[in-house]
N, C-alpha and C positions, 0 to 999 in steps of 0.2 A: 213589795209587801214584806214587812219585817216579821220575824218569828221571835216571839218572846216566850218566857216561861213564868209560872207563878209558884211561889212558895206557899202552899195551902196550910194554914194554921201551923206555922213553924215555931219550934222552940228555939231559944237563942243558941243552944249548943249545936243545933243543926245548921246554923246559918253559914258559918265560915266555909266548911267543906262544900256545901251546896252552891254557894255563890261562886267559889273558885271553879267548881266543875261546870256550872252554867256558862261562865265566861270562856273556859277552855274548850267546851263543846262548840261554842260559836253563837249562842243566842244573842239577839240584839238588845233585849231588855229583860229585867227581872222585877216582878211585881210582888208586893206583899199586900195582905188584906187585913181588915179589922173584923175578925170573927172571934177567935178565942185568945188573941194576943194583940198587943199594941202594934200598929203597922210601922211605926217610925223606928223603934229600937233596932229591929233586925237590919235596917238599911245603914245604920252606923257601922256595924260590923262588915256588911257587904261592901261598903265604900272603902273601908280600910284594907280589905283583902282582894280587891279587884282594881283594874285600871281602865278598862274599856267599856264594859257593859253599862247600859243605862239602868237607873234604879228608880223605882217609883211605887206609889201607893195605889192600890186598886181594890178598895179605896180606903181613905181615912174619913171617918164620919165627921162632917163639918160641924153640925149643930151640937155635937157632944163636947165641943171645946171652943173657947173664945178665938176669934180671928187673931188676936195678939199672940196667944199661945202657939197657934199654928204658924204664924209668921216667924217667930223665933226658931222653931224646929226646922222649918223649911230653909231659912237663911243659913243655919249652921250646916244642914245637910248639903245644900248647894255648894257651899265653899269647901266642905270636907271632901265631897265627891269630885271636886274640880269641874263643876257644871254638868254632872250626869244625872242630877236629881229631877224627877218629875213629880209634882204634887197633884195627886188624884183625889178629888173630893166627891163625896156622895151625901145625900140628904138623910138616908134611912127613912123609916116610916114613923108615924106619930107615936105608936105604942112603944117603940124602942127608945125614942128620944125622951118621952115623958116617964116611962116606967122602968127602963133599963139604965138610962143615963141620968134621970131626974133633972132634965133640962127643959126649958120652955120650947114649945112647938109653935110655929107660925106658918104662914103661906110659904111653901118651900121655894118656889121660883123667885119671888121677890127677895126672900131672905138670902138665898144663895147668891143672887146677883150682887146684893149689897155686901155680902161676905167677901166676894172676890174683889170688888172695888176697894173694900177696906184693906185687904191684904196688900194690894198694890200701892195704896196710899202709905201704908206703914213702911213697906220696902223702899218706896221712893224717898221717904223722909230719912231713912237710914243711909241710903246711897248718896243723896244729894245734900243732906243737911237742911232741907226746907222744913218749915214748921209743920208738925202733924196737926191737921185740922179736918178730920173726917167726921161729918155729921149726917147720919142717915136716919131712917125711920126705926131700924132695928138695932143699929150699932152706932156708937159714938166714941171717937178716939181723938182726944185733944191734948194729951199730956205725953211728952217724950223728952225727959230731961237727959243730959249727957251721960249721967251715971248708968242709965238703962238702955242707952243707944249703942248697939254693937258696932255701928259704923259701916262704911262701905266694904264691899267684897269684890272679888274678881269676876264673879258669876252672878250678877244681880237679876238677870232676866230668867226667872224661874218659870218654866212652862206649867200651866194649870190645866189639867183635864178634869172634866166632871162626868159623872155617871148618871144614867137614867134610863127610862123606858118610854115614857109618854111624851107628848108633843111639847109641853112647856119647857122641860129640861133640855130637849133636843134643840129647840129654838134658842134657849139661853146659851148653849154651847156655841152656836153660830154667832151670837152677839159678842160674847166676852171670853170664851175659852180658847185654849190652844189645841185641845183634843177632847174626844168624847169616848168614854168607856161604854160600849154596848153590853147590856146585861146578857149573861149566858143563855137566858131563856129568849132566844131569838131565832128567826129563820132568815134565809137569804131574801125571801120576799118581803119580810118586815123591814129589813135594813134598806132594801131597794125602794120600796113604795112609801115607807113612813120615815124612818130615821134620817136618811140622807136628804130627802126633800125638806123635812122640818129644819134640819141644821142649815141647809142652804137658805131657807126663808129667813131665819134669824141672822145669818151672815149678811144677806142683802140689806136687811133693816139697819145694820151697823156699818154699811159701806164696805163689807168684806166679801170674801169668796168662800165657797165650800172648801176649796183647797187649802184655806188657812187653818182648817180644823182637821187634825189627824183622827181618823176613825179607827179605834182599837176594839176588836171584836174577840170576846172569849167564846170558845166553841166547845159544846159537848161532843165528845168523840166516843165511838164504840169500836173497839178493835181487839185483836188477840192473835195468838199464834195458831189457834185452831178453833173449831166451832164451839167447843166447850168453854174456852176462855171468852169468846165473843158473847155467848149466851149469858155468862155471868156478868159481863159488862153491860149487856142490854138491861138486865134487871136492876143493876145499880143506877144506871143513868135514868131508867124509867122512874125509879123512886125519887131521884133528884128533881126531875122535871115535874113530877106530881107535887112535890113540896113547893117549888117556886110558883107553879101555876095556881096553887091554892090562894096566893096572895092577891087580893082584889086589885092592887095597884098594877099588877102585871097582866090583868085580864085582857087588855086591849090586844095583846099579841095573839092570844087564842081566838079572840073574836074576829080578827082579820081572816082567819082560816075557817070560820064557821063553827068553832068549838066553844062558844060562849057558855052553852049549857053545861058542858063538862067542867069549865072553870068554876061555875057557881056550885056545882056538886062537890068539887074538890074543896072549896071554901067551907061548905057545910060540914064535910067530914073532918076537916082540920079543926074547926071550932069545937067539935066533939072529941077531938084528940083520937080519932079513929085512923091513925097513921097507916096501919097495915092494909087498910082497904083502898087506899088512894092509888097506888101504882097500877092496879088492874084497870083503871079508867084511862090510862095512857096506852092507846092502841099502837100497833106497829107503824101505822101511817103517821101518827103524831110523833113517835120516836124518831122516825127517819126524816121528819120535817125539822125537828128541833136539834137533832144530832146528826153528825156525819158518821155513817156506818160503813166500814170498809176494812178489809184485811190489813195487817200491818204494812205490807209492802206497797199498798195502794192508797193508804190513808192520806199522806201528805198531798199527793196529787189531787185527791178528791176534795180536800179542804181548800186547796188553792183554786180549783175549778169552781167551787161553789161561791167563793167570796171574791173572785177576780173582779176588779173594778169597783168593789164595794168596801173593802177594808184596806187600811194602810198598815195595820199591825194585827197579828193573829196570836192568840194564846190558847192553848188547849186547856180545857177544864179537866185536868188530870194531874195527879201527884207527880212532881218532878223526880226522876230517877226511880225510886223504889226498886233498886237493884237491876234496872233495865237500861243501862247506859247506851247500849248499841241502838236501841229504838230511838233514843233522843238524838244521837249522832246522825242517824239516817234521816230523821225528821228535818234537822237543820240543813243537812246537805241537800235534801230535796227542795227546800224553800230557796236556797241560795244559788242553785245552779241556774244558769242562763240569766242571772241578774247582772 
């Protein structure tokens, strides 16, 4: 089980020292996200100032950009990082694609499947020189003159991870992806009973195996040096769970545990922008189902025990460092011992 870390909403001036420190501490991977910043730009700096650590997006919003645009960025990052780049893609939801990015929305699973096939067709054209002739329902790429062709690179086999929650995207990962980013709003039961079987079903359909898809899980954690710190973390994570659980797309996770009514109430409160009322609906039982709660000296072992046999990669949903380097060193040490 690899241990990764995420740069949550990083500004560019924070990237170089954080990336260097993450590599020096011993993390296996470093992920950026598309929230308040572009997820690709930080990885250019990270690639320049590290040598070993894997670098990826978790995630870049696919439908906010053309596959051709994504193909160019990924191609350059793969070469510049010497093969350490992982392209993580997500669909986002209709409101964000149409109203935040002003881009067209369509059926997410067929569109993302075609998006991935288009990427690989473009990369194959660049690497082999074959004519670009991709014709799909949603995307069509038939022009690649030499002036616009970057040509072959040393690291053309760029891993593609996709992110999701529900059955369709899990099955798609099994069919066409190299990895799957499990949403932070998850439980061990959900990964065991839903995510992995769905990925395996998709893999069987494509003549592949579950083991062909790396399962990368982001985990809510509640920890601290004392009870006061842990209580503060409980309330922070409770609020984050409430926010995610209010999204109808993620309702299936709560429904598995019999909390569908709570999810609907959270959605109603969110629609009225009554954010302050939402965390109180997340009970302690729900908190401990969707987050790993443990003192600092037992947290890593608790995370490993919960996700043993379920995850190939783990990332804590927690800000990297924040002045607490000792905690992260101990986390990496605990994950790597006996490996």
